[in-house]
C-alpha positions as CSV (number, residue, x, y, z in Angstrom):
1,X,-95.8,-39.7,-67.9
2,X,-94.3,-43.1,-69.8
3,X,-91.2,-42.6,-67.8
4,X,-93.1,-43.1,-64.2
5,X,-95.1,-45.8,-65.5
6,X,-92.0,-47.6,-66.2
7,X,-90.5,-46.6,-63.3
8,X,-93.2,-48.2,-61.3
9,X,-93.2,-51.1,-63.3
10,X,-89.5,-51.6,-62.1
11,X,-90.0,-51.0,-58.8
12,X,-93.0,-53.8,-58.6
13,X,-90.8,-56.2,-60.6
14,X,-87.3,-56.0,-58.5
15,X,-89.7,-55.6,-54.9
16,X,-90.9,-58.7,-56.6
17,X,-88.1,-60.5,-57.2
18,X,-86.4,-59.4,-54.0
19,X,-89.1,-61.1,-51.9
20,X,-88.3,-64.7,-53.5
21,X,-84.5,-64.2,-52.5
22,X,-84.9,-63.6,-48.7
23,X,-87.1,-67.2,-48.8
24,X,-84.0,-69.1,-48.1
25,X,-83.5,-71.2,-44.7
26,X,-80.8,-69.4,-43.0
27,X,-78.6,-72.5,-40.3
28,X,-78.1,-70.9,-37.0
29,X,-74.2,-70.3,-36.0
30,X,-72.2,-73.4,-35.4
31,X,-71.6,-72.3,-31.8
32,X,-75.1,-72.0,-30.5
33,X,-77.4,-75.2,-29.5
34,X,-80.8,-75.9,-29.0
35,X,-81.5,-77.2,-25.6
36,X,-84.8,-79.0,-25.0
37,X,-86.0,-79.8,-22.2
38,X,-88.3,-83.4,-21.8
39,X,-91.7,-82.7,-20.2
40,X,-93.8,-85.7,-18.9
41,X,-97.0,-86.2,-17.1
42,X,-98.0,-85.1,-13.6
43,X,-97.6,-87.8,-11.0
44,X,-100.8,-88.5,-9.4
45,X,-98.9,-87.7,-6.3
46,X,-99.6,-83.6,-7.5
47,X,-103.5,-82.5,-7.5
48,X,-104.3,-79.6,-10.1
49,X,-107.2,-77.4,-9.8
50,X,-108.1,-74.8,-13.2
51,X,-108.3,-71.7,-11.2
52,X,-108.5,-68.2,-12.2
53,X,-106.6,-65.3,-10.8
54,X,-106.5,-61.4,-11.4
55,X,-108.6,-60.0,-14.4
56,X,-109.6,-63.5,-15.2
57,X,-106.5,-64.9,-16.4
58,X,-106.6,-68.6,-16.3
59,X,-104.4,-70.9,-13.9
60,X,-103.8,-74.0,-12.5
61,X,-103.2,-74.1,-8.4
62,X,-100.6,-77.2,-8.0
63,X,-100.5,-78.6,-4.6
64,X,-97.1,-81.5,-4.1
65,X,-98.1,-84.0,-2.2
66,X,-95.4,-86.3,-3.4
67,X,-92.2,-87.4,-1.1
68,X,-89.4,-84.4,-2.9
69,X,-89.8,-81.6,-4.8
70,X,-91.5,-81.5,-8.0
71,X,-90.4,-78.9,-11.6
72,X,-94.0,-78.1,-12.6
73,X,-95.3,-75.7,-15.9
74,X,-98.4,-74.9,-17.0
75,X,-99.6,-75.6,-20.6
76,X,-102.1,-73.5,-22.3
77,X,-103.8,-73.1,-25.7
78,X,-103.6,-70.4,-27.9
79,X,-100.9,-68.4,-26.0
80,X,-98.3,-68.4,-23.6
81,X,-97.2,-71.4,-21.3
82,X,-96.3,-70.5,-17.2
83,X,-93.1,-70.6,-16.3
84,X,-91.1,-73.8,-15.3
85,X,-91.6,-73.9,-11.1
86,X,-90.3,-75.9,-8.5
87,X,-93.2,-76.7,-5.9
88,X,-91.3,-77.9,-2.4
89,X,-93.1,-81.0,-0.7
90,X,-96.3,-80.1,0.7
91,X,-96.6,-76.6,-0.6
92,X,-98.7,-75.2,-3.4
93,X,-98.3,-72.7,-6.3
94,X,-100.1,-71.0,-9.6
95,X,-98.7,-71.5,-12.4
96,X,-100.4,-68.8,-14.8
97,X,-100.2,-67.3,-18.7
98,X,-99.3,-63.8,-19.3
99,X,-102.0,-63.5,-21.7
100,X,-105.7,-63.6,-20.5
101,X,-107.6,-65.0,-24.2
102,X,-105.4,-68.6,-23.3
103,X,-107.4,-72.1,-22.7
104,X,-106.6,-74.5,-19.9
105,X,-104.6,-77.4,-21.8
106,X,-102.4,-79.4,-19.1
107,X,-99.6,-79.2,-16.4
108,X,-96.4,-81.3,-17.0
109,X,-93.1,-81.5,-15.2
110,X,-90.3,-79.9,-16.3
């Protein structure tokens, strides 16, 4: 019986020390690059309305009244943002999250 108890203590001690060994940060390989896209405020010529789509998913309806195409993205709290969408002059688009529990935050350029 003591052999099993000793083996159990050794397993717990070993797994605990292995847990500490895995907390080191690992750097990305030198060939990988992280690209960050600057996001800015939506121009005043873009009309933004909060709405919902199928099954109550929150969405932004954006209408581009600007002189050219705008790339826009819906930002949501507590979940995934929408994809970056190109919205042509005098056109509208729905910017939605893929999660129903999100809340509205803002629309940005991307």
